[in-house]
C-alpha positions in Angstrom: -10.7 30.1 49.4 -10.3 27.8 46.5 -12.7 25.2 45.0 -12.9 21.9 46.8 -12.0 19.1 44.6 -13.3 15.6 45.0 -16.5 16.6 46.7 -18.5 17.0 43.6 -21.4 14.6 43.2 -21.7 13.0 39.8 -24.8 11.0 39.0 -24.1 7.3 38.6 -24.8 5.6 35.3 -28.3 4.2 35.1 -29.9 2.4 32.2 -33.2 4.2 32.8 -31.9 7.5 31.4 -33.8 9.5 33.9 -32.4 12.4 35.8 -30.6 11.3 39.0 -30.7 13.1 42.3 -28.3 12.5 45.2 -30.9 12.8 47.9 -34.6 12.3 48.4 -34.9 15.9 49.5 -33.4 17.2 46.2 -35.7 14.9 44.2 -38.8 16.1 46.2 -37.7 19.7 45.6 -37.4 19.0 41.8 -40.9 17.4 41.9 -42.3 20.5 43.6 -40.6 22.8 41.1 -41.8 20.9 38.1 -45.4 21.0 39.4 -45.2 24.8 40.0 -43.6 25.5 36.6 -46.1 23.3 34.9 -49.0 25.1 36.6 -47.7 28.4 35.4 -46.9 27.3 31.9 -48.9 28.6 28.9 -49.0 25.1 27.5 -48.8 22.7 30.4 -47.4 19.2 29.9 -49.8 16.3 30.0 -47.2 14.0 31.6 -46.5 14.9 35.2 -44.0 13.4 37.6 -45.9 12.2 40.7 -43.4 10.2 42.8 -39.8 9.9 44.0 -38.1 6.5 44.3 -34.7 5.1 44.9 -33.3 3.2 42.0 -32.1 -0.3 42.8 -29.6 -0.2 39.9 -27.7 3.1 40.6 -28.8 4.0 44.1 -29.8 7.6 43.1 -33.3 9.0 43.3 -35.5 9.4 40.2 -38.9 10.9 39.5 -41.6 8.8 37.9 -45.3 9.0 36.9 -48.0 6.7 38.1 -51.0 6.2 35.9 
């Protein structure tokens, strides 16, 4: 079986510069993984992503912080 062409998802261009996820589920998984990795880190990051939202500009999902 060969590789399927044309089914690859490429993130749309977005002026925010944030990582783009094609589904809310993938973004939520990334949010969970970053929280776990940060909790296990020797020097945890002070900035933590806390929310997933759909971008009005590109239509992809991004992670953001709420202060």
